[in-house]
C-alpha positions as CSV (number, residue, x, y, z in Angstrom):
1,M,0.0,0.0,0.0
2,T,1.4,3.4,-0.9
3,S,0.6,6.5,0.9
4,T,0.2,10.0,-0.5
5,T,0.7,13.2,1.3
6,C,-2.0,15.8,1.1
7,S,-1.1,19.4,1.8
8,L,-3.7,21.6,3.4
9,E,-2.0,24.7,2.1
10,P,-4.1,26.3,-0.7
11,T,-2.5,26.4,-4.1
12,V,-2.5,29.9,-5.4
13,P,-1.5,30.5,-9.0
14,A,1.3,33.0,-9.6
15,R,-0.1,36.5,-10.4
16,P,2.7,38.8,-11.5
17,Q,0.3,41.8,-11.8
18,L,-1.0,41.5,-8.3
19,H,1.7,43.7,-6.8
20,L,0.9,46.3,-9.4
21,L,-2.7,46.6,-8.2
22,T,-1.5,46.8,-4.6
23,S,1.0,49.5,-5.6
24,Y,-1.8,51.5,-7.2
25,L,-3.9,51.3,-4.1
26,M,-1.0,52.4,-1.9
27,M,0.5,55.1,-4.1
28,D,-0.9,58.6,-3.5
29,E,-1.1,61.4,-6.1
30,Q,2.0,63.2,-4.9
31,E,4.1,60.0,-4.9
32,F,2.8,59.2,-8.4
33,R,3.7,62.7,-9.7
34,T,7.2,62.3,-8.2
35,Q,7.8,58.9,-9.7
36,S,6.4,59.7,-13.1
37,D,8.4,63.0,-13.3
38,L,11.6,61.1,-12.4
39,A,10.8,58.3,-15.0
40,L,10.0,60.7,-17.8
41,T,13.0,63.0,-17.0
42,A,15.4,60.0,-17.0
43,L,13.8,58.7,-20.3
44,Y,14.1,62.2,-21.9
45,N,17.8,62.4,-20.9
46,A,18.5,59.0,-22.4
47,L,16.6,59.9,-25.5
48,A,18.5,63.2,-25.9
49,A,21.8,61.4,-25.6
50,A,20.7,58.7,-28.1
51,S,19.3,61.3,-30.6
52,D,22.8,62.4,-31.4
53,D,23.4,59.0,-33.1
54,H,19.9,58.4,-34.4
55,D,17.3,60.3,-36.4
56,F,14.7,61.4,-33.9
57,D,14.0,64.4,-31.6
58,P,12.8,64.2,-28.0
59,D,10.9,67.1,-26.5
60,M,9.6,67.5,-23.0
61,N,6.7,69.9,-22.5
62,N,4.3,70.4,-19.6
63,G,5.1,67.0,-18.1
64,A,4.7,65.0,-21.3
65,L,7.4,63.6,-23.5
66,A,7.2,63.5,-27.3
67,I,9.5,61.8,-29.7
68,E,9.4,63.0,-33.3
69,F,10.7,61.2,-36.4
70,D,11.2,62.8,-39.9
71,D,11.7,59.7,-42.1
72,P,9.3,58.1,-42.0
73,P,7.3,60.7,-40.2
74,A,5.8,59.8,-36.8
75,K,5.3,61.0,-33.3
76,F,5.3,59.1,-30.0
77,V,3.8,60.6,-26.9
78,I,4.5,59.5,-23.3
79,S,2.5,61.2,-20.6
80,P,1.4,60.6,-17.0
81,N,-2.2,60.0,-16.3
82,T,-2.5,61.0,-12.6
83,P,-6.1,60.0,-11.9
84,V,-5.4,56.3,-12.7
85,R,-1.7,56.4,-11.6
86,Q,-0.4,55.2,-15.0
87,I,2.0,56.4,-17.7
88,W,0.4,56.2,-21.1
89,V,2.3,55.7,-24.3
90,S,1.0,56.3,-27.8
91,A,3.2,54.8,-30.5
92,H,2.5,53.3,-33.9
93,S,-1.2,53.9,-33.7
94,R,-1.4,51.9,-30.4
95,S,-1.7,52.9,-26.8
96,F,0.0,51.3,-23.8
97,K,-0.7,51.8,-20.2
98,L,2.1,51.2,-17.7
99,D,1.6,50.8,-13.9
100,W,4.0,51.5,-11.1
101,D,5.9,48.3,-10.1
102,A,6.9,48.9,-6.5
103,V,9.0,45.8,-6.3
104,R,11.2,46.9,-9.2
105,G,10.8,50.7,-8.6
106,L,9.7,51.5,-12.1
107,F,6.8,51.7,-14.5
108,A,6.0,48.5,-16.4
109,M,3.4,46.8,-18.5
110,P,1.1,44.9,-16.1
111,L,0.9,41.6,-18.0
112,T,4.3,41.4,-19.6
113,G,6.5,43.2,-17.2
114,Q,8.1,45.2,-20.0
115,T,9.5,48.4,-18.6
116,L,8.9,51.9,-20.0
117,K,12.5,52.1,-21.3
118,E,12.2,48.7,-23.0
119,L,8.9,49.6,-24.6
120,I,10.3,52.8,-26.0
121,E,13.4,51.1,-27.3
122,D,11.3,48.5,-29.1
123,H,9.1,51.1,-30.8
124,I,12.0,53.4,-31.8
125,E,13.8,50.4,-33.3
126,Q,10.7,49.6,-35.3
127,Q,10.5,53.2,-36.5
128,I,14.1,53.8,-37.5
129,G,15.0,50.2,-38.4
130,E,18.1,50.1,-36.3
131,K,19.1,48.9,-32.8
132,I,19.0,51.4,-30.0
133,K,20.1,51.2,-26.4
134,L,18.8,53.9,-24.0
């Protein structure tokens, strides 16, 4: 006769986005503004440095960041959305909503974990047809 062990511990599936929801509930407006300003300023600085070697122009205006391309023409917009505590990105006729990931201390896509920087790198690479590292 063989015996089996039965655990009384409940099995909970992994939920990578759970900490994002918790972070939203815990992050107040001032903290969001601080973190989103820091994230967009760091991204702008990285884009400004990279634009010397690539064909695009970053512009920071009233808390929003725009990236403009001449050939082919396009414009990406990255902006904070304070009421929902997200950073919104518009690129290639699509929109992306990034939440604050308190565990990693950055803004990321809730389902994939892709960071703001990684998302922008991917879309710039698609636009200009060359590899970029921010």
